[in-house]
N, C-alpha and C positions, 0 to 999 in steps of 0.2 A: 407515193414517194415521201411526202411530208410526214405521214404517220410513221413510216419506217425510220426516218431520221430522228423523230422525237423519241421513239422507242430506244434507239441506239444511244441517244443522249441520256435518257433515264438510266439505262443500264451502266453506262460509263460513269455517270455522276455519283453512284453509290460508293465508289472508291474514295470519295472525299474531294474530288476536283470541282464539284458544283457547290456554290453558295446557296443560302436559303433564298436570297432574292432571285437567283437564276431558277431555282426549283419552282418558285411561285409563277415565274414567267412561263415555264414549261407547262405547269398546271393550267394556266390561263389558255395556253395554246390548245391543250387537250379538250378543254371545255368548248372552245371556239369551233373545233373540228367535230364536236359531238361524240367524242370518244370516252366520256366520263363513265359510261356504263360498261366499258370493256374491262373484263377481268384482268387480262394481261397488262393493260396500261395502268389500271388501278393498283395492281400488285407492285409493279415497279415504281409507281409514284409514291406508294406507302413506304417502300424500302428507302426511297430517296429522302422523304421527310424524316424518317427514323435516323438516317445517317447524318441529317442536319440537326438532330435532337429536337425536332418540332413534333412532339407526340400528339399534340392536340389536332394539328392539321392532318396527320396520318389517320387519326380516329375519324375525323370528319369525312375524309375520302372514302373510308370503309362504310360509314353510315349512309353515304349518298348512293351506294350501290343498291339498286332495286332487287336484284337477284344474285347475291354472292354465293353461287352454287358450286364453288370450287373449294374443297377442303384445304388445299395447299395455301389458299389465301388466308384462311382462319389460322392455320398452323404457323404460317410465317409471321403474322401479327402477334400471336401469342408468344412465339419464340423471341421476337424483338422486345416485347414487354418484359419478359423475365430476364433477358440479358441486361436490361437497363433497370432492374430491380423494381419495376412497376407491377408488383405481384397482384395487387387488388384489381388493376385493370385487366390482367391476364385471366383472373378467376371470373370477373364479370363477363368477359368475352366467351369463356367456356360455358357459363350459365346460359348465355344467349344461344350458343351453338346447340345445347341439349334440347332447346325448344324450337329449333329451326327445322322445318320440314325438309325431307329429301336429302339431308346430310347426316353423315355418321362419323363420329370421332374415330381416328385410327391410331396406329402405333407411333405416329409422329406428333400427335396431339398431346398424349398423356405425359411424356417427359416434361413438357413445359408446364402443364397443370400441376404436376407433383412438385416441381421446383418452386412454384408459387406457394403451394401449401407448406412446404418446408421453410421457405423464406419468411412466411407470416406465422409459422409454428401453429398452423390450423390443423391439428392432428385429426379432428373429427371429419373435416372435409377430406383429408387424405385417406382416412379409413373408408369413407363412402366411395372414393375413386377406386380403392383397393377392391372393394366388393364388386364394383362394376367391371373391373379388369378380370376378376375370376369368372363372372358370367359371360364375358366376351371371349374368354380364352386367350387373352393377350399376355398372360404371365409367362408364356413360353418365349416371349421376346426378351432377349438379354438386356437391351437398352431400357425398355420399360421397367423391368424388374430392378435394374440398377437405380433407376430414378426413384422407385418406390422405397428401396433400401435407404437411399440418401434422405428421403423425406422423413422416414421414421427416426433416423439418426439425428437429423437436425431438430426434431421435436423431442429428443431425449429418450426415445423408446428404443434403446439399444437391443433389448431382448427381442423385440419384433424384427428389427433389422437383421440380427444374427440368424434368427429362425428362417427368415426369407432367404438369406444368403445360403444357409445350409441346405435348404430345400431346392435350390436351383439345379435343374438337371444339366445345365450347360453354363459354364462360366468363361468369361474372357478377361483379358488384362484390365480393360476398362472397369469391369465389375469389381475386381480386386482393388483397383485404384479408388473406387467409390468408398469402399469400406475403410481403407487406410486413411484417405483424406478426411472422412467423417470423424474418425477417431482423433485425428490430429486437430481438426478445427474445434472439437469439443474438449480439447485439453487432455485427452487420454493418450498421451504420447507413448507410454510403454506398450499399450495395447496396439497402437499403430505399428510399432516395431515388431511386435509378436506376429501380426498378420503379414507383415513384409517377409519375415523369415518363413512363415507357413506357405506363402505364395511361391517362394523360390523352391522350397522343399517339394512342392507338388509339380515342379517342372515348368512353371510359367516364367517367361522372361520379362523382368521389370523394364518399363520404359522411363522416359524423362519425368513424367508425372509421379511415378512410383518412387523413383530415387529422390526427387525433390521433397516429397512428403516424409520419407524415411530419414533423410539427412537433417531436415528441419526438426523432426522429433528428437534426434540426437542433440541438436542445439538447445532445445528447450529443457532436456534432461541433463544437460552438461555432460553427456556421455561421449567423450572424445574417443574413447577406445573403440566403441562400436562405429562411430562416425568415420574414424580412420580406416577401419576394416572395410566399410562400404566403399570408401574412396579407393582403396587398394584394389578392390574387386572391379571397379570401373576402369582402372588403369590396365589390369590384367585382361579384361574383356575388350580392350581397345574401344570402349564406349565413347562416342563423340559427345563431349560436354557442351550442352547448349547454355544459353544465358541463365536459365532457371536453375539448373543443377549447379553451375559454377557459383551463382549468387548464394545458393543454399550452403555450399561448401565454405565459402568466405564467411558467411554468417556463423556457421557451426564452429569453425576454428577460432573466429573472433570472440564468440561468447565463451568458449572454453579456454581462452587466454593464450592461444598459440598464434600470436599476431604475425609472426614471421611467415608461417605457412599460409595464413589467410592472405597476406600481401602477395606472396608468390603466385597463388592462384588468381588473385585479382588482376595482377599485371599481365597475366596470360590471356585474359578475356579480350578478344579483338574489338568488339563493339560493346562498351559497358552500358548496361541499362541503369535506370534510376535505382532499381532494387539492389544491384550490385554495389553502386556507390553508397547507398544507405547501409548496406551490410558492413562495408569496410569502415565507414565512419562510426557505426555503432560499436564495432570492435575497439577502436581507439577511445571511444567515449567511455566504455566500461572501465578502461584503465585511467581515465581522466587526463588523457594526452590531448590537450586543446590545440597545441601547435600543429600536430599531425592532422587533426580534424579540420582546422582552418585551411591548411595546405591542400587537402582534398577538395574543399569547397572551391578554392581558387582554380584547381584543375578542372572541376566540373564546369565552371563558368567558361574556361578556355575551350572546352569541348562542347559548348552550347547545350549542356544539360541543366535544366532549371531545377533547383532544389525544391523538394516538397516540404510540407510542415513536419513530416517524419524526419527528414534530413536535419532541419533546423532544431527540432526538439532534441535529437541526439547530440548535436553540437552544444546546445545549451546545457544538457545533462553533464557533458564533459566539463564545462566551466563550473557547474555546481559542485561536482565531485572534487575538483582541484581548487575550488574557491578563487577562480581566476576572474576577478571582476572586470578587468580591462578587456579581456577577450569576450566576456559576456556582453559588455556594453557595445563592443564592435558589432556583434551579431544582432543586438537589438536595433542598432542604427541601420544595419544591412536590411533588416526586415522592413523598417519604416521607409528607407530610401527606395527599395525595390517594390514598395506597395504590395507586400505579400500579405494576403488575408490571413489573419490570425485565427486558428481554430481552437478547440478546447485544449488540445495537448500543447500547442505552442504557447498559449496564455499561461497555462499551468507551469510550463517549463520556465517561463520568464519570472513568474512570481517566486517559484522555488529557487531560482538562481539568486535573486536579490536577498531572499531570506538567508540562504547558505553563506552569502558574502557579507551578512550583517547589515544590509541596507533595508531595514524594516519599512521606512517611510516610502522608499522607491517601490517596494513590493506592494504597499497599500495603494500607491498611485496607479500602478499597472492594473491592479485588481479593480479599482474604481472606474477605469475606462472600459472594462469589459461590458458590453451592452447586454448580452444574454448570458447570464451566469449559470452554468450547468452545475450539477452536484460536484463534479470533479474540481471545478474552479473554487468552489466554497471549501472543499476538502483541503486543497493545497494551502489555502489561506489559514484555515484553522490549524492544520498540522505545522505550518510555518511558524505561527505564533507560539505553538507549544514547544517546538524545537529551539526557539529563541528565548524561551522562558517567560513569554508574555501570556500568562495563563488567564488573567482577567480579560484581556483583549480577545483571546481565543473563544471564551464563553460568550462574549458580546457578539462576535461574528456568528457563532452558532445560533444565538437567539435571533439575529438579523436574518439568517438563512431560513429559519422557521417562519418568520413574519413574511418573507418573500414567497412562501408557499412551496419551497423546495423540499422534497421528501429526503430525509437523511438516509445514508446507506451505512454499511458496517464500518467503513473508514471514518465517516463523520462521527459516529457514536463512540468509537474507540478513542479518537483524539479528544473529544469533549470530556470523556471520562478521565483521561489522563490529567486534564486541567483541574477537574473536580478533586482528583486525588492529591494533587500538589497544593491546592488551596484548602483542602478539607471542607469543600463546599457541599455539605451533605444534602441540603434541600434540592439544589440543582441536580445532584447525582441521582436522587430519588426520582426526579422528573424524567431524567434520561432513562432510568430503569423502566418507567412506565412506557416511554417511547419504544424501548426495546421489545416489550411485550406486545404493544400495539402493532409493531411492524414485523413481529414474529422472527426475531433474531436470537431466540433462546438456544437455537442449535448451533450458533456461530461460536466456535471456540475462542477466537480472538476477542470478540465483543464481551463474552461472558467472563473471560479472564480479566479484562479491564474493569468490568463491573465488580468482580471479587476484590481486585486491588483497591478500587475506590472505597468500598465499604470498610475494608481492612484499614486503610490509611485514615479514614474518618472516625475510626474507633468503634464502629457499630459491628461488633464481633458476631453477634447473633445473626444479623443479616448476611454477613460475609460467609458464615457457616452454612446458611441455607442455600446461598448461591453455589457454594462449593459442592454441596450434596447434589445439586441439580445440574452440575456441569455435564455436557454430553460426553466429554472425555477429559481425563485428568492427566496433564503433563507435569513435568518437573517444576515448571514455573508456578502452576496453580497450587501444587503441594507446598512449595516454598512460601508462596504468598500467605497461605492459611497458617502455616507454622509461625511466620513473622507476626501475623495478626494476634494469634494466641499469646506468643511470647512477649510482645510489646505492651500488651494490656493485662499483664499479671496472671495469665492463665498458663503457667509454665507446664503443669502436668498434662494439660490438653495438648500443648505443643509437642511434648515428648512422646505422648501416645500416638499423635498423628505422624510424627517422624518414623516411629517404629512400624506403623501401618504402611507407610510409604515403602520402607525396606521390604516388607512382606509382599508388596504389590510388584516387586521386581523392578522398581524405578530406582536407578542408581543415583544417589545424591552427588551433587557437585559441591564445590567449595562454598557457593552461596547458600545452599541448603544447610551445610554444616555451620556456617556463620549464624544462620537463623536459630538453629537449635542451641548452640553455645551461648548466643545472646540471650535466649529465653532463660537459660540456666543462670546467667549473670543477673538478670532482673529479679529472679526469685531466690537468689542466694544459694543455689544448688551447685556448690563448688565441685564436689566429687563427680557429680553427673556431667558437668561441663568438661572437666578434665578427661573423663572417660570418652566423650564424643570427640574431643580434640585428638586423643590417641587413636581412636577408631579411624578418623580421617587420614591420619598419617600411616598407620600400620596396615590397615585392612584395605582402604580405598586408594592408597598410594598417592595421596594428594599432598604435595610438599607445601607447608604453610608459608604464606606470604606475609607482608606487614599487616594486612587486614586481619588475618586469622590470629596472628600474635597479639594484635591490638585488642581483639575480642577476648582472648585468654587473659591478657593483662587486666582488662576491665573486670572480668570475672573474679580474679584474685584480689584486685584492688578494692572492689566493693565489699569483699569479705574481710578486708583488713590484713590480708596476707601480703604485705607490701614488700618485705625482704625477699620472699619467694619470687614475687613478680619481677622485682628489680634484678634478681640473679638470672632470671630467664633472659631479660633484655641484655644484660652484660655478657652472657655466654653465646649470644648469636650476633656475629659481626655485621650481617646484612641488615639487621634492624636496630643495632645499637644506637645509631644516630638518627633514627626516624623521628621527625618532629611530632607527627600526629600520635604515634605510639607513646612517646615520652609525655606528651600533653595529657593523654588519658591517665597515665600513672601519676602525673603531677596533680591532677584533679583529685585522685584518690588519696594522695598525701594530705591535701587540704581537708578532705572529708574526715580523715582519721587523725588529723593534727600531728602528722609525722614530719616535723620540721627538718630533721637531719637529712633524710632521703630527699625531701622536697627541695632543700637548698642545693643539693648536688645536681638534681635534674634541672632546676631553674637556671643554674650557671650554663648548662649545655644549651638550653632552649634560647636564652638571651643571646648566646653567641651564634646560634644557627639561624635565628630569624629575628634580627634586631628591630624590624619594623612592625612586629606583631605586639600589640599592647596587651593581649589577653593574659600572657604569662605574668606580667607586672601586676595586672588587676587581681589575679588569683593569689599571687604571692602577698599582695597587700592585704587581702582578706585574711590570709593565713596568719600574718603578723597581728592584725587587728583582733582576731579571735583570742590571741594570747596576750593582748594588752601591750604589745611592743610598739608603742606609738612613735618612738624615734625612728624605728625601721620603716614604719608606714610613711613618715614624712620624707625619709631618704628616698624611698621608691617613687613617691610622687614628684620629688624634685628631679629625679632621673628621667621620669616620663616627660616632664616639662622640658627638660634639657634636650631630649631626643625628639620633641614635638610629636609625641604619641598621644592619640586621643582614642578613647573607647568608642567603638562603632555604635551608633544608636540602634536600639532594639526596634524591631518592626513586628506588628501583629495585625490581624484582620478579623473581622466578624461578618457573618452572613445574617442579614435581617430582611425578611420579606423578599427572598430570592435575589437580594443585592449584596454585593461584597464591598465592605468599606475597609480600607487600609489605614493604619496609624503608625506614625514614627514617634519616637520619644521626643517630647517637647514640641510636637507638631500642633499648630493652631490654625491650620489652613483648611481643614476639612469642614463640610457642612455641619450645622448644628453644634459647633464647637462649644458655645456657651452652655448648652444643655448637658453636653457630655462632661465638661469639667465640673459643673455644678453637681452632677450625679457622683463624680469621683470624690468630691469634697464630702458628700454625705457618707459615702462608703468608708473613707479614711476616718471620719469622725466616729462612725459606729465601731470601726476596728479598734480605735484608741480607747473608746469607752468599754468595749468588751475586754481589752487587755487590762485596763485599769481595774475592772470588776474582778477579773480572774486573779490578779496579783493580790488584791486586798481581801478577797474572800478567804485567803489562806492565813491571813494574820489574825491578831487578837481583835483588831477593829474591823468590822464588816461595813463597807460602804460602797456605794456605786452611784454614778451620775446618770440621770435620765438620758435616754437616747434622744438625739436631736431630731 
């Protein structure tokens, strides 16, 4: 009687009503009664320990059995292991089973084994199991073959998975679901939808799992048309929407921007799961609607649904998108107050929030408190600095990451290269290039595009050209980057040649590409060619020029001294007539060619449009000085003094021994200041001596002073 009561307690306890302490007491009672060798008691005790998440004790119970001669015992433990992602333990148990006498693995054993192989991506182990299944004749079992297909798909061998699927003599809905789910989980969403349509065409009736995967694929592809059609089919078939399908529909409509429809379905869900709450919050988050997100969080709390890190990450993303610092701080306080354990995504979301809201120091503080910094955390910090314009700090963090032994990924390298591009830090960029080769990222289009941009902006055109030639695939951005590199470094004919190559490659140029080629013409003085490409942009490519394109055309004509033609273009276009940047470009050209008449007209407009900008006065002053009109120079200086305008100090930097040092005009606060100024004095002295030498060597008397 006692043994039957214990067995009853063991079976009822698996439902979660028994604590670990009670489980151990039952275990103690079984040992006391001498029942520890009983297969049925051991099997139920193992299940109870697994339900209490005590896998070690479950394993010990199994190991203490002298003769575990019941295959269901092995199958049950292997299944429990794989359900809890303990794949290594499952394979170890299978290995032991193969060497155990009098027992033979059956059709219930192999699905768990194959799931473990797929989870660990141990394709060789899976192939050995496949060979064993062929010998045993178990491939006729639909469940076993479905598990084998899933294993191949998870290991990335889609060819083998499809071949197996095609060779199956009999298929069921679960088998189709395996293929569709594998494509979805591997990011092949279009393929998942293709199989979904194929399944229906062959007369199979999709179930909840099928519809969930298909609708989720539509969400990832932002294909609302297909998603809406599937939804309509569900309605027409009077399909009962469970929590999974409803949550998938909410997610799909939310991601596609139809929040009203998403909300309608969400409100119809009788018992809302965490997934459905997350889907609705994610929809509002994509729109940056923080108020609606926080309102949903309050409703969750009232309905006793505890938010996950995914929930809070979506909420923080909404705050980042809308730069709502107060809402973000409220959520940060909520996380601390409720002692929610921050994972990788939550920490990254917090750092990103503070960067987007301009609170760089707070972002640094959050980052410093992360105990185990993953590559994702480092990436958010580096990209955050880059987006805030803190390029030196971004490179410092990148170097700290390497010192910490964290292996960079594509996002890390791309962000670091952006910093190098902005700072023209060539040596650091070359080091990152070596890192790209070492980590085999040469096939990554984004990384290689950033590398091309870095070399181009650092002026190393030959290296940029080599990277361009080695690109796995050339998109419009990479073509444009290379054209800009040639054009800005005096190789205008190469830029024009490359632009024409791009046209012949059927890559349609956008306004940025046209800007690049017209700018290249401007730098080389190819006025007619530049005008040709401007007209091509308007007449053939139907791109209406904005202020930027007109500015480039004005610069082209201005450099060539065709100032009246340029000024006429400005005057004849009302939408650019008063554009400050465009007028400033033409004004600089007037100074270059000493055209005071047009220059004075433009200067009057500029000083009226932007009274706080000292640059117009400075250029105008130089123009008068070049013509020895010193009274006008004094008048302008008095005017600047009256308006309290000061020329902004120039800033420059230099990279020495992989370190970047910045300088401001009249700055004396940097290291080795005395050495630098002493060096400058020597350079000035040599320049003066050289100028004196050059001037006097042309006269009747030849003299020069010795260099200091």
